[in-house]
C-alpha positions as CSV (number, residue, x, y, z in Angstrom):
1,M,-90.7,83.5,-18.4
2,T,-90.0,86.0,-21.4
3,L,-92.8,86.5,-24.0
4,T,-91.4,85.8,-27.7
5,R,-92.6,86.7,-30.8
6,R,-94.1,83.4,-31.3
7,D,-95.9,83.5,-28.0
8,I,-97.9,87.2,-29.3
9,N,-98.9,84.7,-32.5
10,D,-100.2,82.2,-30.9
11,M,-102.4,84.3,-29.0
12,M,-103.7,85.7,-32.1
13,Q,-104.9,82.6,-33.7
14,A,-105.9,80.6,-30.3
15,Y,-109.7,80.3,-31.2
16,K,-108.6,78.0,-34.2
17,K,-107.7,75.5,-31.4
18,T,-110.9,76.5,-29.5
19,S,-112.9,76.0,-32.7
20,L,-111.4,72.7,-33.4
21,L,-112.1,71.0,-30.2
22,R,-116.0,72.4,-30.1
23,T,-116.1,71.1,-33.9
24,G,-114.8,67.6,-32.7
25,V,-117.3,67.3,-30.0
26,E,-120.4,69.0,-31.6
27,L,-119.9,66.2,-34.5
28,G,-119.1,63.8,-32.8
29,V,-115.6,62.4,-34.0
30,F,-114.2,61.6,-30.3
31,D,-117.4,59.4,-29.7
32,A,-116.8,57.8,-33.2
33,L,-113.1,57.0,-32.5
34,A,-113.5,55.6,-29.0
35,A,-114.5,52.6,-31.3
36,G,-111.0,52.3,-32.8
37,P,-109.1,53.8,-35.1
38,A,-110.5,55.1,-39.0
39,T,-110.0,56.7,-41.7
40,A,-111.3,60.4,-42.6
41,G,-113.2,58.6,-45.6
42,G,-114.2,55.9,-43.7
43,L,-115.9,57.9,-40.6
44,A,-117.4,61.1,-42.6
45,P,-120.5,59.0,-43.9
46,K,-121.0,57.5,-40.0
47,L,-120.9,61.2,-39.0
48,G,-122.4,62.6,-41.8
49,I,-119.5,65.2,-42.7
50,H,-118.0,65.5,-46.3
51,P,-115.0,63.6,-46.6
52,R,-112.9,66.6,-47.7
53,G,-113.9,68.4,-44.1
54,A,-113.6,65.4,-42.1
55,R,-110.0,64.7,-43.6
56,I,-109.0,68.1,-42.6
57,L,-110.5,68.5,-39.4
58,L,-108.5,64.9,-38.3
59,D,-105.4,66.5,-39.4
60,A,-105.8,69.9,-37.7
61,L,-107.1,67.8,-34.3
62,T,-103.7,65.5,-34.8
63,A,-102.2,69.1,-35.2
64,I,-103.4,69.8,-31.2
65,R,-102.9,66.8,-30.4
66,L,-106.3,65.8,-29.6
67,T,-106.2,62.8,-32.5
68,D,-103.1,60.8,-33.8
69,R,-102.5,60.0,-37.2
70,T,-100.9,56.3,-38.5
71,G,-100.9,56.6,-42.2
72,E,-104.4,57.5,-43.6
73,H,-106.1,56.1,-40.1
74,F,-106.7,58.5,-36.9
75,S,-107.0,57.6,-33.1
76,L,-107.8,59.5,-30.4
77,T,-104.8,60.6,-27.8
78,P,-105.0,59.2,-24.0
79,A,-106.4,63.1,-22.9
80,A,-109.0,62.9,-25.5
81,A,-110.1,59.5,-25.0
82,D,-110.5,60.2,-21.2
83,H,-112.2,63.4,-21.3
84,L,-113.9,63.7,-24.9
85,V,-115.4,60.7,-25.3
86,S,-119.2,61.1,-24.0
87,T,-119.5,57.7,-21.9
88,R,-116.3,57.9,-20.0
89,P,-116.7,58.9,-16.3
90,D,-114.0,61.9,-17.0
91,Y,-116.1,63.4,-19.9
92,L,-115.7,67.4,-20.3
93,G,-116.8,67.9,-23.5
94,G,-120.1,69.2,-22.3
95,M,-118.3,72.2,-21.5
96,V,-117.8,73.3,-24.8
97,K,-121.5,74.7,-24.4
98,V,-120.4,76.9,-21.4
99,M,-116.8,77.8,-21.9
100,S,-116.9,78.3,-25.6
101,S,-120.4,78.7,-26.3
102,D,-121.5,81.9,-28.8
103,W,-122.9,83.6,-25.4
104,E,-119.1,84.0,-24.5
105,W,-117.8,84.2,-27.8
106,D,-120.6,86.7,-29.2
107,A,-119.7,88.8,-25.8
108,L,-116.0,88.9,-26.5
109,R,-116.5,90.6,-29.9
110,D,-117.3,93.5,-28.0
111,L,-114.5,93.7,-25.4
112,S,-113.3,97.0,-27.0
113,A,-116.7,98.9,-26.7
114,A,-116.6,97.5,-22.9
115,V,-113.6,98.3,-22.2
116,R,-114.2,101.9,-23.1
117,A,-117.5,102.0,-21.4
118,G,-116.1,100.1,-18.2
119,G,-119.3,97.2,-18.5
120,T,-121.7,95.4,-20.5
121,V,-123.0,97.1,-24.0
122,L,-124.8,94.4,-24.5
123,D,-128.7,94.5,-24.6
124,V,-128.8,90.7,-23.2
125,H,-126.1,89.8,-20.6
126,A,-125.5,88.0,-17.9
127,E,-127.6,90.0,-15.9
128,T,-130.8,89.7,-17.5
129,P,-133.0,87.7,-16.0
130,E,-134.0,84.3,-17.3
131,Y,-131.0,84.5,-19.7
132,T,-131.1,81.6,-21.9
133,Y,-127.3,80.7,-21.1
134,W,-127.6,79.8,-18.0
135,E,-129.9,76.4,-18.8
136,D,-126.7,75.7,-21.0
137,F,-124.5,76.5,-17.6
138,A,-126.8,74.2,-15.5
139,A,-127.0,71.4,-17.9
140,Y,-123.3,70.9,-19.1
141,A,-121.2,72.4,-16.0
142,T,-121.8,69.8,-13.0
143,K,-118.9,67.7,-14.2
144,V,-116.6,70.9,-13.7
145,A,-118.7,71.2,-10.1
146,Q,-118.9,67.9,-9.0
147,P,-114.9,68.3,-7.8
148,T,-115.2,71.6,-6.1
149,A,-118.5,70.5,-4.2
150,E,-116.5,68.0,-2.5
151,V,-113.8,69.8,-1.0
152,M,-116.9,72.4,0.1
153,A,-118.7,69.1,1.8
154,E,-115.3,67.7,3.2
155,A,-114.3,71.4,4.6
156,L,-118.1,71.4,6.3
157,A,-117.9,67.8,7.3
158,P,-116.7,68.4,11.1
159,W,-119.4,70.8,11.9
160,T,-122.4,69.0,9.7
161,K,-122.4,65.8,10.9
162,E,-122.7,67.0,14.2
163,R,-126.3,68.7,13.4
164,A,-129.5,66.8,13.5
165,E,-131.2,69.0,10.9
166,L,-129.4,70.8,8.3
167,D,-131.5,73.3,6.3
168,I,-129.4,74.6,3.4
169,L,-129.9,77.1,0.6
170,D,-128.6,77.7,-2.3
171,V,-128.8,80.6,-4.0
172,A,-128.6,81.2,-7.6
173,C,-128.2,77.6,-7.9
174,G,-127.5,76.6,-11.7
175,H,-127.2,72.6,-11.6
176,G,-127.7,72.4,-7.7
177,V,-124.8,70.4,-7.4
178,Y,-123.3,72.1,-4.4
179,G,-126.3,71.6,-2.7
180,Y,-126.9,68.2,-3.7
181,T,-123.8,67.1,-3.4
182,L,-124.0,68.2,0.6
183,A,-127.2,66.5,0.9
184,Q,-125.7,63.3,-0.6
185,H,-122.8,63.7,2.4
186,N,-125.6,64.2,4.9
187,P,-129.2,62.3,5.0
188,Q,-130.5,64.8,7.0
189,A,-130.0,67.7,5.0
190,A,-133.1,69.5,2.8
191,V,-131.6,71.9,-0.1
192,T,-133.9,74.8,-1.4
193,S,-132.5,75.7,-4.5
194,L,-133.3,79.3,-5.7
195,D,-132.7,80.5,-9.5
196,W,-134.7,81.7,-12.0
197,P,-137.6,79.4,-13.3
198,N,-135.9,78.2,-16.7
199,V,-132.8,77.3,-14.9
200,L,-134.9,75.2,-12.0
201,A,-136.5,73.1,-14.7
202,V,-132.7,71.3,-15.4
203,T,-132.0,71.6,-12.0
204,E,-134.4,69.6,-11.0
205,K,-133.1,66.8,-13.3
206,H,-130.0,67.0,-11.8
207,A,-131.6,66.6,-7.8
208,E,-133.5,63.6,-9.4
209,R,-130.0,61.9,-11.1
210,L,-128.1,62.6,-7.8
211,G,-131.1,60.7,-5.7
212,V,-132.0,64.2,-3.7
213,R,-135.1,64.8,-5.3
214,D,-137.1,64.1,-2.1
215,R,-135.5,66.3,-0.2
216,A,-135.1,69.4,-2.5
217,S,-137.4,72.4,-3.1
218,F,-137.6,74.9,-5.5
219,L,-137.8,78.6,-5.2
220,P,-138.2,80.7,-8.4
221,G,-136.9,84.6,-8.4
222,D,-134.2,87.1,-8.1
223,M,-132.1,86.3,-5.4
224,F,-131.5,89.8,-4.0
225,T,-135.4,90.4,-4.2
226,T,-136.9,86.8,-3.8
227,D,-138.2,86.0,-0.2
228,L,-135.4,83.5,1.3
229,G,-137.5,82.3,3.9
230,G,-135.4,80.2,6.3
231,P,-133.8,80.2,8.9
232,Y,-131.1,77.9,7.4
233,D,-128.3,76.0,8.6
234,V,-125.9,76.6,5.3
235,A,-126.1,79.3,2.6
236,L,-124.7,78.9,-0.3
237,L,-123.3,81.6,-2.7
238,T,-121.9,79.7,-5.5
239,N,-120.0,81.4,-8.5
240,V,-122.2,84.6,-8.9
241,T,-120.5,87.0,-6.8
242,H,-118.1,87.7,-9.6
243,H,-121.2,89.3,-11.3
244,F,-121.2,92.3,-9.2
245,S,-119.1,94.9,-7.5
246,E,-118.5,94.7,-4.2
247,E,-120.6,96.6,-2.5
248,R,-123.4,94.7,-4.3
249,V,-121.4,91.4,-2.6
250,H,-122.1,93.4,0.4
251,E,-125.7,93.5,-0.2
252,L,-126.1,90.0,-1.1
253,V,-124.5,88.7,1.6
254,A,-126.1,90.7,4.3
255,R,-129.4,88.9,2.7
256,L,-128.1,86.0,3.4
257,G,-126.8,86.6,6.6
258,S,-130.3,87.8,7.7
259,V,-131.3,83.8,6.7
260,V,-128.8,81.9,8.9
261,K,-129.2,80.7,11.9
262,P,-126.7,82.0,15.1
263,G,-123.7,79.4,14.4
264,G,-124.7,78.6,10.8
265,R,-122.4,78.7,7.9
266,L,-122.1,80.9,4.5
267,V,-120.0,79.2,1.7
268,I,-118.7,81.1,-1.2
269,V,-117.5,79.2,-4.1
270,G,-115.4,81.5,-7.2
271,F,-112.3,83.2,-8.2
272,T,-110.6,85.1,-5.7
273,T,-107.5,87.6,-6.2
274,G,-104.6,88.2,-4.5
275,D,-101.6,90.2,-3.9
276,E,-99.3,88.4,-6.2
277,S,-98.4,89.7,-9.9
278,P,-101.7,88.1,-12.1
279,A,-99.2,86.7,-14.1
280,L,-98.7,84.2,-11.3
281,D,-102.4,83.1,-11.0
282,P,-103.8,84.7,-14.3
283,A,-107.3,82.6,-14.0
284,P,-109.3,85.1,-12.1
285,Y,-108.5,88.4,-14.1
286,L,-108.9,87.0,-17.1
287,F,-112.6,85.8,-15.8
288,S,-113.1,89.3,-14.8
289,V,-112.2,90.2,-19.0
290,L,-115.6,88.2,-19.3
291,M,-117.3,90.0,-16.3
292,L,-116.2,92.9,-18.1
293,V,-118.3,92.4,-21.2
294,W,-121.3,90.5,-19.3
295,T,-122.1,92.6,-16.8
296,F,-122.3,96.7,-15.6
297,Q,-119.8,96.1,-12.4
298,G,-118.5,92.3,-12.0
299,E,-115.2,91.4,-11.6
300,S,-113.3,88.6,-9.1
301,H,-113.1,89.8,-5.6
302,S,-110.1,89.1,-3.3
303,V,-110.3,87.2,0.2
304,A,-110.2,90.6,1.8
305,A,-113.4,92.0,0.1
306,Y,-115.5,89.0,0.8
307,N,-113.6,88.9,4.3
308,R,-115.5,92.6,4.9
309,A,-118.5,91.8,3.0
310,L,-118.6,88.8,6.2
311,A,-117.4,91.0,9.2
312,A,-120.2,93.9,7.8
313,A,-122.9,90.8,7.7
314,G,-122.0,89.2,11.0
315,F,-119.8,86.2,10.0
316,G,-115.9,85.6,11.1
317,P,-113.6,85.4,8.5
318,A,-113.5,83.1,5.7
319,T,-111.4,79.6,6.2
320,V,-110.3,79.2,2.5
321,H,-109.9,75.5,0.8
322,P,-108.0,75.4,-2.6
323,T,-109.5,73.2,-5.3
324,D,-107.8,71.8,-8.3
325,L,-109.9,74.4,-10.0
326,P,-108.9,78.3,-10.1
327,F,-111.8,78.2,-7.3
328,R,-111.6,78.6,-4.0
329,V,-114.0,77.7,-0.9
330,L,-114.5,80.2,1.8
331,V,-116.2,79.0,4.8
332,A,-117.5,81.4,7.6
333,E,-119.5,81.0,10.7
334,K,-122.2,83.4,11.8
335,G,-122.0,84.9,14.9
């Protein structure tokens, strides 16, 4: 579809919609309206905000179809009611602390400098040890991860259900949902979760919440240098390989290959690029922009690139499993 002048104008101010969504979540607007329609004047004292600010915010949320207005009363649209009310099962509002966080906004402000330099120009970035952003990621990204984790568990099920024991290594685990979902599906499983110490404090809470704390252990450190232990039946490498160059991915996959048992599995989850135009599958290329400003050499990689790394580490070619998100799940067997 051909872009128009209006499309370009919309691109220039798309950040306003992001700001409105984030502000609505942060101020509790959607939770407050879940109780029923309200006026701006009635909502303002409940939320501790100025009546004029409430009116302008609610009108703008109506403009982007997150609220409806009838007379002076505002109510939630169906999508906002389903996904932006914190007590609803499909709540996604917490992801504003990840997808539209100050961390990402501040990094993207320096995009021109990163393009000139070919990588991050920030003093603190995604490759900084114990980066505080990863605590927010571990705390709030579980709702997005859970459906993909289920795809992974289903893809592995014909193999895992035949195993008397299932030792899992979850590298750069973050929230830990991938390893813990696999443990939920397999009572014989034990999970070793590796990440920075500040992240593992959050990870442990998810292990408790998901009912697998008694089968989880925690390994603090750097995935490239920490003794991984093992051997393991399954190693998980989820949403982290895009932080590195293909050469660095080779190094990481080789490290994991050294601790995965023969016949074991390596699972890679993340964005993948293909041969089609970026216009037909934009998500991985837009994500590479974030990696440009936030890492030294990171970007989204192709399935072919992963298969090269897998082959060099003694794995067979990956089977590729699509998900409802732009992520793909790759599963490879150790030869």
